[in-house]
C-alpha positions as CSV (number, residue, x, y, z in Angstrom):
1,M,-84.9,-120.5,42.0
2,E,-86.9,-117.2,39.9
3,F,-85.8,-119.1,36.8
4,I,-87.6,-122.5,38.3
5,I,-90.3,-120.9,39.7
6,G,-90.9,-119.5,36.0
7,L,-90.8,-122.8,34.4
8,V,-93.0,-123.9,36.8
9,N,-95.7,-121.4,36.3
10,G,-95.3,-121.6,32.8
11,F,-96.0,-125.4,32.8
12,I,-99.1,-125.3,34.8
13,T,-100.4,-122.0,32.8
14,C,-100.0,-123.8,29.5
15,F,-101.3,-127.0,31.3
16,R,-104.3,-125.4,31.8
17,G,-105.2,-124.2,28.2
18,G,-105.5,-127.9,27.0
19,F,-101.7,-128.7,27.0
20,A,-101.1,-132.5,28.2
21,L,-97.3,-133.8,28.6
22,K,-97.3,-137.2,27.0
23,M,-94.2,-139.4,28.7
24,H,-93.8,-142.3,26.2
25,K,-91.0,-143.4,28.0
26,R,-90.9,-144.4,32.3
27,K,-87.4,-142.0,32.8
28,K,-86.1,-138.9,31.3
29,A,-83.2,-137.4,32.0
30,A,-83.5,-134.1,34.2
31,S,-82.3,-132.1,31.2
32,I,-84.5,-133.7,29.0
33,V,-87.6,-132.6,31.2
34,L,-86.0,-129.1,31.8
35,A,-85.5,-128.5,27.8
36,S,-89.4,-129.6,27.5
37,L,-90.8,-127.4,30.4
38,L,-88.5,-124.3,28.4
39,A,-89.9,-125.2,25.3
40,I,-93.3,-125.3,26.4
41,S,-93.0,-122.0,28.5
42,L,-91.4,-120.0,25.4
43,T,-92.8,-121.3,22.5
44,A,-96.6,-122.7,23.6
45,C,-97.2,-119.5,25.7
46,G,-96.1,-117.1,23.3
47,G,-92.6,-116.3,24.5
48,S,-93.7,-113.6,27.3
49,G,-92.3,-114.7,30.2
50,G,-91.1,-111.4,31.2
51,N,-94.2,-109.4,32.0
52,D,-94.3,-110.2,35.6
53,S,-95.1,-106.6,37.0
54,G,-93.0,-107.8,40.0
55,T,-89.8,-108.0,37.8
56,S,-87.2,-105.1,38.7
57,A,-86.5,-102.3,37.5
58,S,-82.9,-103.3,36.4
59,N,-84.0,-106.3,34.3
60,G,-85.6,-103.7,32.0
61,N,-89.1,-104.0,32.9
62,K,-91.2,-100.8,31.5
63,N,-94.0,-101.8,33.3
64,S,-91.7,-101.9,36.4
65,K,-93.2,-100.1,39.6
66,V,-90.5,-97.4,41.3
67,T,-90.4,-96.1,44.4
68,L,-89.1,-93.0,45.1
69,E,-88.0,-91.9,48.3
70,L,-88.5,-88.3,49.9
71,A,-86.9,-87.3,52.8
72,I,-88.6,-84.6,54.6
73,S,-88.5,-83.4,58.2
74,K,-91.8,-84.2,60.4
75,S,-92.1,-80.5,61.1
76,S,-92.8,-80.1,57.4
77,Q,-95.6,-82.6,57.5
78,D,-98.6,-80.1,56.2
79,S,-96.0,-79.1,52.9
80,A,-97.6,-78.7,49.5
81,F,-95.9,-81.3,47.8
82,I,-96.9,-84.3,50.3
83,Q,-100.8,-84.3,49.7
84,Q,-101.8,-87.4,49.6
85,D,-104.1,-86.7,46.5
86,I,-101.1,-85.6,44.3
87,L,-99.0,-87.9,45.3
88,D,-101.8,-90.8,44.7
89,E,-102.2,-88.7,40.8
90,F,-99.0,-88.6,40.8
91,E,-98.6,-92.9,40.5
92,K,-102.1,-93.0,38.7
93,Q,-100.3,-91.2,35.8
94,T,-97.1,-92.8,36.1
95,N,-97.1,-96.2,38.0
96,I,-94.4,-94.2,40.2
97,S,-95.3,-93.9,44.0
98,V,-93.4,-91.6,46.3
99,N,-92.3,-93.2,49.8
100,L,-91.7,-90.9,52.8
101,Q,-89.3,-90.7,55.1
102,L,-90.0,-88.8,58.1
103,I,-87.0,-87.4,59.9
104,P,-87.5,-85.9,63.3
105,A,-87.6,-81.7,63.3
106,E,-84.4,-81.6,65.3
107,Q,-82.5,-84.2,64.0
108,T,-83.3,-83.2,59.9
109,T,-79.7,-81.6,59.2
110,T,-77.3,-84.3,60.6
111,V,-79.4,-87.0,58.9
112,L,-79.9,-85.6,56.1
113,Q,-75.9,-85.0,56.0
114,T,-75.4,-88.9,56.6
115,K,-77.1,-90.0,54.6
116,L,-75.6,-87.7,51.6
117,A,-72.3,-89.3,52.3
118,V,-72.8,-92.9,52.2
119,D,-75.2,-94.9,50.0
120,E,-78.6,-93.9,51.5
121,T,-79.3,-91.1,49.1
122,P,-83.0,-89.9,49.1
123,D,-84.5,-89.3,45.3
124,I,-85.6,-86.4,46.2
125,I,-85.3,-84.1,49.8
126,Q,-87.4,-80.8,50.7
127,Y,-85.1,-78.6,52.7
128,N,-84.7,-74.8,53.0
129,L,-82.3,-73.7,50.0
130,A,-80.1,-70.7,52.4
131,S,-79.8,-73.8,54.6
132,A,-78.9,-76.5,52.4
133,I,-76.2,-73.8,51.0
134,T,-74.6,-74.3,54.9
135,D,-76.0,-77.5,56.2
136,L,-75.9,-80.0,52.6
137,N,-73.0,-78.7,50.6
138,L,-75.6,-77.7,48.0
139,E,-73.2,-76.9,44.6
140,R,-71.3,-80.9,45.5
141,N,-74.3,-82.6,46.3
142,F,-77.2,-81.7,44.2
143,E,-78.6,-81.4,40.4
144,I,-78.8,-78.6,39.2
145,L,-82.3,-77.9,37.2
146,D,-81.9,-74.6,35.1
147,N,-82.2,-77.1,32.0
148,E,-85.6,-78.5,33.2
149,S,-88.5,-78.0,31.4
150,W,-90.4,-76.1,33.8
151,A,-87.5,-73.5,34.9
152,S,-88.5,-70.9,31.5
153,R,-92.0,-71.2,33.2
154,I,-90.4,-69.8,36.7
155,V,-91.2,-65.9,37.2
156,N,-88.9,-65.4,40.6
157,K,-85.6,-67.5,39.8
158,D,-83.6,-65.8,42.6
159,V,-86.2,-67.6,45.8
160,L,-84.7,-71.0,43.7
161,S,-80.7,-70.1,42.9
162,A,-77.4,-70.2,44.2
163,A,-74.3,-69.6,42.4
164,G,-76.0,-68.1,39.4
165,H,-77.9,-71.9,39.1
166,I,-81.8,-73.2,39.9
167,Y,-80.8,-75.9,42.4
168,S,-84.6,-76.1,44.2
169,F,-88.0,-76.2,43.3
170,H,-91.5,-74.2,44.6
171,V,-94.6,-73.6,43.2
172,S,-94.6,-70.4,45.3
173,Q,-92.6,-67.0,45.4
174,D,-93.6,-66.2,49.0
175,T,-91.0,-66.3,51.6
176,G,-92.2,-67.4,55.2
177,M,-93.0,-64.7,57.7
178,Q,-91.7,-65.6,61.4
179,G,-93.2,-64.0,64.5
180,V,-95.8,-64.3,66.8
181,V,-98.6,-66.0,65.7
182,Y,-101.9,-65.3,67.1
183,N,-105.6,-66.3,67.5
184,K,-107.6,-63.1,66.5
185,Q,-110.8,-64.8,68.3
186,I,-109.1,-64.9,71.8
187,F,-107.6,-61.8,71.5
188,A,-111.2,-60.0,70.5
189,D,-112.5,-61.7,73.4
190,L,-110.0,-60.5,76.1
191,G,-110.2,-56.8,74.0
192,L,-106.5,-57.4,73.6
193,S,-104.6,-55.0,70.9
194,I,-101.3,-56.3,69.3
195,P,-98.3,-55.4,71.1
196,T,-95.7,-53.0,69.8
197,S,-93.2,-53.5,73.3
198,Y,-91.9,-56.1,75.3
199,E,-93.8,-55.2,78.3
200,Q,-97.0,-55.1,76.3
201,F,-96.3,-58.0,75.2
202,L,-95.9,-59.4,78.9
203,A,-99.1,-57.6,80.0
204,I,-101.1,-59.5,77.3
205,C,-99.5,-62.6,78.6
206,E,-101.0,-62.3,81.9
207,K,-104.4,-61.1,80.4
208,I,-104.4,-64.3,78.6
209,K,-103.4,-66.6,81.7
210,A,-105.9,-65.0,83.9
211,G,-108.9,-65.6,81.4
212,G,-107.5,-69.6,81.7
213,I,-105.8,-69.9,78.4
214,T,-101.8,-70.5,77.9
215,P,-101.1,-67.5,76.7
216,V,-97.6,-69.0,75.0
217,F,-96.9,-72.6,73.3
218,M,-93.1,-73.4,73.3
219,P,-92.6,-77.0,72.0
220,Y,-88.7,-76.7,72.7
221,K,-88.4,-80.4,72.1
222,D,-87.7,-79.2,68.5
223,A,-84.5,-77.1,69.3
224,W,-85.2,-75.6,66.0
225,A,-88.4,-73.7,67.5
226,A,-86.5,-71.9,70.3
227,N,-84.5,-69.7,67.7
228,I,-87.8,-68.2,65.9
229,W,-87.3,-65.4,68.4
230,P,-83.7,-64.9,68.4
231,A,-83.2,-65.3,64.8
232,A,-86.2,-62.1,64.3
233,A,-84.9,-60.2,67.4
234,F,-81.1,-60.3,66.6
235,A,-81.9,-59.2,62.5
236,D,-84.2,-56.7,63.5
237,F,-81.9,-55.5,65.9
238,V,-78.8,-55.1,63.7
239,A,-81.2,-53.7,60.6
240,K,-81.5,-51.0,62.8
241,N,-78.4,-50.0,64.9
242,D,-75.7,-52.2,63.5
243,P,-76.6,-52.6,59.3
244,S,-72.5,-54.3,59.4
245,F,-72.9,-56.5,62.1
246,F,-73.1,-59.8,59.5
247,D,-70.1,-59.2,57.1
248,E,-68.1,-58.2,60.6
249,L,-69.1,-61.7,62.2
250,N,-68.7,-63.9,59.0
251,S,-64.8,-62.3,58.6
252,N,-63.8,-63.3,62.3
253,K,-63.7,-59.1,62.9
254,K,-66.9,-59.5,65.5
255,K,-68.5,-62.2,67.7
256,W,-72.2,-63.0,68.8
257,S,-71.0,-61.9,72.4
258,D,-70.3,-58.4,71.2
259,I,-74.0,-57.3,71.1
260,P,-75.0,-56.8,74.5
261,E,-78.5,-57.1,73.1
262,F,-78.2,-60.2,72.0
263,K,-78.0,-61.4,75.8
264,T,-81.0,-59.4,76.4
265,F,-83.5,-60.9,73.8
266,L,-82.6,-64.3,74.9
267,E,-83.4,-63.2,78.2
268,Q,-86.9,-62.0,77.2
269,Q,-87.6,-65.2,75.5
270,Y,-86.7,-67.4,79.0
271,E,-88.5,-64.6,81.0
272,V,-91.8,-65.4,79.1
273,Y,-91.3,-69.0,80.5
274,T,-90.1,-68.4,83.6
275,K,-93.3,-66.0,84.4
276,G,-95.6,-69.5,83.9
277,Y,-96.9,-67.8,80.4
278,T,-96.2,-71.0,78.8
279,N,-96.7,-74.6,78.6
280,T,-94.9,-76.5,81.1
281,D,-93.5,-79.4,79.4
282,V,-91.5,-76.9,77.0
283,L,-88.3,-79.7,76.7
284,S,-91.2,-82.6,75.8
285,D,-94.1,-80.6,73.8
286,S,-92.9,-81.3,69.7
287,Y,-93.5,-79.0,66.9
288,D,-96.6,-81.6,65.8
289,M,-98.6,-80.8,69.0
290,A,-98.8,-77.1,68.0
291,V,-101.7,-77.3,65.6
292,G,-104.0,-79.7,67.9
293,K,-103.0,-77.2,70.6
294,F,-104.4,-74.1,68.8
295,L,-107.9,-76.3,67.4
296,N,-108.6,-76.7,71.0
297,K,-108.0,-73.6,71.8
298,E,-105.9,-74.4,74.5
299,V,-103.0,-71.3,73.9
300,A,-103.2,-68.3,71.9
301,M,-99.6,-67.2,70.9
302,M,-96.5,-69.0,69.5
303,F,-93.4,-68.4,68.3
304,M,-93.4,-69.6,64.8
305,G,-93.5,-69.0,61.2
306,D,-97.2,-68.3,59.3
307,W,-96.7,-71.9,57.7
308,L,-98.7,-72.5,61.2
309,I,-101.6,-70.8,60.1
310,E,-102.0,-72.8,56.7
311,G,-101.5,-76.0,59.0
312,V,-104.5,-74.7,61.0
313,A,-106.4,-73.6,58.1
314,E,-106.4,-76.9,56.4
315,Q,-108.5,-78.3,59.8
316,D,-110.4,-75.4,60.5
317,P,-110.9,-72.6,57.6
318,S,-112.9,-71.4,60.3
319,M,-110.4,-70.2,62.9
320,E,-108.5,-66.7,62.8
321,L,-105.0,-66.5,63.1
322,G,-102.4,-64.1,62.2
323,V,-99.0,-62.8,63.1
324,F,-97.3,-59.8,64.4
325,P,-93.6,-59.1,64.9
326,I,-91.7,-60.2,68.2
327,P,-92.1,-58.2,70.4
328,S,-88.3,-57.8,71.5
329,S,-87.8,-54.0,71.1
330,D,-90.1,-51.5,70.2
331,D,-91.8,-51.5,66.8
332,A,-90.1,-54.6,65.6
333,K,-90.1,-55.4,62.2
334,L,-91.7,-58.8,61.0
335,G,-89.2,-61.7,60.3
336,A,-88.7,-62.9,56.8
337,S,-86.9,-66.2,57.0
338,P,-85.7,-67.5,53.3
339,L,-88.0,-69.4,50.8
340,G,-88.7,-72.8,52.6
341,G,-89.4,-76.3,52.0
342,Q,-87.8,-76.3,48.7
343,L,-87.6,-79.4,46.7
344,F,-83.9,-81.0,45.8
345,I,-82.8,-83.8,43.5
346,P,-79.3,-85.2,45.1
347,K,-76.9,-86.1,42.6
348,K,-76.6,-89.6,43.6
349,A,-80.1,-90.3,43.6
350,K,-80.6,-94.0,42.6
351,H,-84.4,-92.9,40.3
352,L,-82.9,-89.6,39.1
353,D,-84.9,-89.6,36.4
354,E,-88.0,-90.6,37.7
355,A,-87.1,-87.8,40.9
356,K,-87.3,-85.2,37.9
357,Q,-90.8,-86.7,36.7
358,F,-92.0,-85.7,40.1
359,L,-90.6,-82.3,39.5
360,D,-92.4,-82.1,36.0
361,F,-95.9,-83.2,37.2
362,I,-95.8,-80.6,40.7
363,A,-94.9,-78.1,37.8
364,S,-97.3,-79.0,35.5
365,K,-100.3,-75.8,35.3
366,E,-103.1,-78.3,36.6
367,I,-101.0,-79.4,39.5
368,A,-99.9,-75.9,40.2
369,Q,-102.5,-74.2,40.2
370,Q,-103.9,-76.9,42.4
371,I,-101.6,-76.3,45.0
372,V,-101.3,-72.6,44.8
373,D,-105.2,-72.4,45.1
374,S,-105.3,-74.6,48.0
375,K,-102.3,-73.0,49.6
376,G,-103.0,-69.3,48.7
377,Y,-99.4,-69.1,47.4
378,V,-98.5,-66.5,45.6
379,S,-97.6,-68.1,42.0
380,N,-94.1,-68.5,40.5
381,F,-95.3,-70.0,37.2
382,S,-95.9,-67.4,34.3
383,D,-99.0,-69.6,33.4
384,V,-100.6,-70.2,36.8
385,T,-102.8,-67.3,38.4
386,T,-102.3,-66.0,41.9
387,P,-105.6,-66.8,44.5
388,E,-107.1,-64.2,46.4
389,L,-105.2,-64.4,49.4
390,P,-105.9,-66.2,52.4
391,A,-106.9,-63.1,55.5
392,Y,-104.1,-63.8,57.2
393,K,-101.4,-63.5,54.2
394,Q,-103.4,-60.3,52.9
395,D,-102.9,-58.6,56.2
396,I,-99.2,-59.5,56.1
397,V,-98.8,-57.7,52.6
398,D,-100.8,-54.9,53.8
399,N,-99.6,-54.3,57.3
400,Y,-95.8,-55.2,56.6
401,I,-94.5,-56.4,53.2
402,L,-96.0,-52.8,51.3
403,P,-94.8,-50.8,54.3
404,K,-91.5,-52.5,54.3
405,K,-91.7,-53.3,57.8
406,T,-89.9,-56.5,57.3
407,V,-86.7,-57.5,58.1
408,L,-84.9,-61.1,56.9
409,T,-84.2,-63.0,59.6
410,T,-80.1,-64.2,61.2
411,D,-80.8,-67.5,58.7
412,A,-80.3,-65.2,55.5
413,Y,-76.6,-64.4,56.7
414,M,-75.4,-67.8,58.2
415,L,-72.9,-69.6,56.3
416,V,-72.9,-72.7,58.6
417,D,-74.8,-75.3,60.1
418,R,-76.9,-73.7,63.0
419,S,-77.7,-77.0,65.1
420,E,-75.6,-76.4,67.4
421,L,-76.7,-73.2,68.4
422,Y,-80.3,-74.4,68.8
423,R,-79.0,-76.9,70.9
424,L,-77.5,-74.3,72.9
425,L,-80.9,-72.6,73.2
426,Q,-82.4,-75.7,74.4
427,D,-80.1,-75.9,77.2
428,Q,-80.7,-72.6,78.3
429,F,-84.3,-73.8,79.0
430,A,-83.2,-76.9,80.6
431,G,-81.3,-74.9,83.1
432,G,-77.8,-75.7,82.2
433,L,-76.4,-72.2,80.6
434,T,-77.1,-68.9,81.2
435,P,-78.1,-66.3,78.0
436,E,-74.1,-65.3,78.4
437,E,-73.0,-69.2,78.0
438,V,-75.2,-69.5,75.0
439,L,-73.7,-66.6,73.4
440,K,-70.2,-67.4,73.8
441,S,-69.8,-71.0,73.9
442,W,-72.1,-70.2,70.5
443,D,-69.0,-68.2,69.6
444,E,-66.6,-70.5,69.6
445,K,-68.4,-73.4,67.9
446,F,-69.6,-70.9,65.3
447,S,-65.6,-70.1,64.8
448,Q,-64.8,-73.5,64.4
449,L,-67.5,-74.2,61.8
450,M,-66.3,-71.3,59.7
451,Q,-62.9,-72.4,60.2
452,D,-63.3,-75.8,59.1
453,K,-66.0,-74.3,55.9
454,G,-62.3,-72.4,55.2
455,V,-63.7,-69.2,55.3
456,S,-61.4,-66.6,55.0
457,G,-60.1,-64.7,58.4
458,F,-61.0,-67.7,60.9
């Protein structure tokens, strides 16, 4: 069909240019007509019938349009890498467009595992390196990026590497900080100070509620959000009281339910809800509502990472937000999650070269500097300058990083997919499980996942 259409189009074009086909006889065999059309199409029009911009890349057309598929969680829609102006500029320079596959946050891991297992592999995936190692079988599924042109300019390769190789890409060397994101103005208006204990935190919630504002926003329709509190609280307790716990956990010498304080921490988060200090529809409200809630000053706090502050600042730079540690115990440390939101290229990417071209573009000095400046990142490129940091980030540096008051969250020590844990935490808020049952159920699932993974001792 494309062949016939091409011949007809060629005939029409040539006819308009002054060609007239003269027929000396009434009837000609169909083969002669087709031959004539072919001759006119190829000779009179220069033989350039392959310049149609709609021709697929598989036909060797250099001007063909390639569309990259970039899979990303909906919770990461404020990612630096998918800003529309950057995608537009990339397309302008390369004639390569980027189509976003937005995946519901609570389904991200499962959907990506499925896509990697079947012939629906995206060209680029945005994910977390520590999680990709355990969730997505990093070494089997993703390209090693050691020899890419930008790799030699990376300052801190560790935040992008696993098993001695660079597997991921980011322009920043920041780790995401997790705690309680809060509105500084609301705290100032109500004369509140940062709490350093759980009891102080509850007292603050009571004052905020009395002021007509929802103290805490819980978007637990997205199950992963329910893990922010325990991920930091568990890690803080372990670092102070049982430093060998995660090594023993991962060798099947200890279980999650062995630590009584873990049960207490889950009870705390649930109590904040039962005391009426949160939105009522915690299992219906999602993370993508959070920025709007803060912009409208409907809520004062949220258990979340500092990436939320970036999202709010993009829409209202004048709004002052900060973050303090999860107040699960006295003088808790601020949670530091593994660097999040890196880009990965699957080995089975349909447009492997073009995907690497996208990373080259993002890594160019001009674009990387643009991103670092707009996001207030600590640059991870030797030739890209770290800008003056936003106030909230400078606070984190001064009050937590420099005084060494941070602790890596449990995510950094988990060797298996945590999706089932998130669902169990979600079940607690649905009233189906007690904190003790959450931990015991997770013990069973964790053990099975470690066994499936072939970890020694399980």
